[in-house]
Structures are given as structure tokens and as C-alpha cells.
C-alpha positions in Angstrom: 116.6 100.7 104.0 118.1 102.9 102.6 115.6 106.0 101.7 115.7 105.3 97.8 115.1 101.5 98.5 111.8 103.0 100.6 111.2 105.1 98.0 111.7 101.9 95.5 108.6 100.3 98.2 106.4 103.2 98.3 106.3 103.5 94.2 105.0 99.4 93.8 103.2 99.2 97.0 100.8 102.4 95.5 101.3 100.8 91.8 99.7 97.1 93.2 97.4 98.3 95.8 95.0 99.7 93.0 95.7 96.0 91.4 94.8 94.3 93.9 91.7 96.2 94.8 91.2 96.3 90.2 91.2 92.6 90.5 90.0 90.9 94.1 87.4 90.0 92.8 88.2 87.9 89.8 91.4 87.0 90.5 92.1 87.0 94.2 88.7 86.3 96.1 90.2 83.7 98.7 92.5 86.2 100.5 90.8 88.8 103.1 88.7 92.1 101.2 91.1 93.9 103.1 94.5 91.9 102.2 96.9 93.6 101.3 100.0 92.6 99.8 103.1 94.5 102.3 106.4 91.8 101.6 108.0 91.5 98.4 107.2 87.7 98.6 103.6 88.6 98.7 103.6 91.1 96.2 104.6 88.6 93.5 101.9 85.6 95.4 99.8 88.2 94.5 101.2 89.3 91.2 100.3 85.6 89.5 97.1 84.5 90.8 96.7 88.4 89.0 98.5 87.3 85.5 96.7 84.0 86.0 92.8 84.4 86.4 92.9 88.5 85.3 92.8 89.6 81.1 95.2 91.3 79.1 95.3 93.7 80.8 95.8 92.9 84.6 98.6 90.7 83.1 100.1 94.0 81.4 100.1 95.7 85.1 101.0 92.5 86.8 104.6 92.5 84.3 104.9 96.5 84.4 105.3 96.1 88.6 107.0 93.3 88.5 109.5 94.9 86.9 110.2 97.6 89.2 110.6 94.9 91.3 113.3 93.9 89.9 115.0 97.0 89.1 114.0 98.2 93.1 116.3 94.5 94.2 119.0 95.2 91.1 119.5 98.2 93.3 119.4 97.6 96.7 121.8 94.6 95.6 124.3 96.3 93.8 124.8 99.0 96.5 125.1 96.5 98.5 
């Protein structure tokens, strides 16, 4: 993975972890209390749960993170 992709991943994770903390009890109660998604698939699964069971603010924040994921995956596929 390139340094640029690593930076994008770190940026996404820095947005996902606080969102998980904020909505853990409402939307992610079934996950371990120390669980944080790491892979893109895990992040997307968690975002979907937050979108489905959270409030409007949660939905909007999840959409912002999806946009970052989409952007970073597009950049890496364009570079290959």
C-alpha cells in the first residue's frame, strides 16, 4: 500500500472510531465494547448499522465517511 493510501486509511479511521464510540450503545450494542472496524468491509458494515439505527446526524456523518472511502479507493485504483 502506498504512503498516500495509508494516509487516507488513517484519515478514515480517525473519523470512524469516534463515530463508533458515539453510537455504540444505540446502534452497535451487539459488538464487543472494544471493537473498532479496521478493514473497508468492516467499516462499511458498521456505517450501514449506524445509518439504519442512528439519527440524522449519524446518517450524515456516515455518508461523509463513505465519501472518503469512495475517494480513497478511487485514488488507489486510478494509481494502479
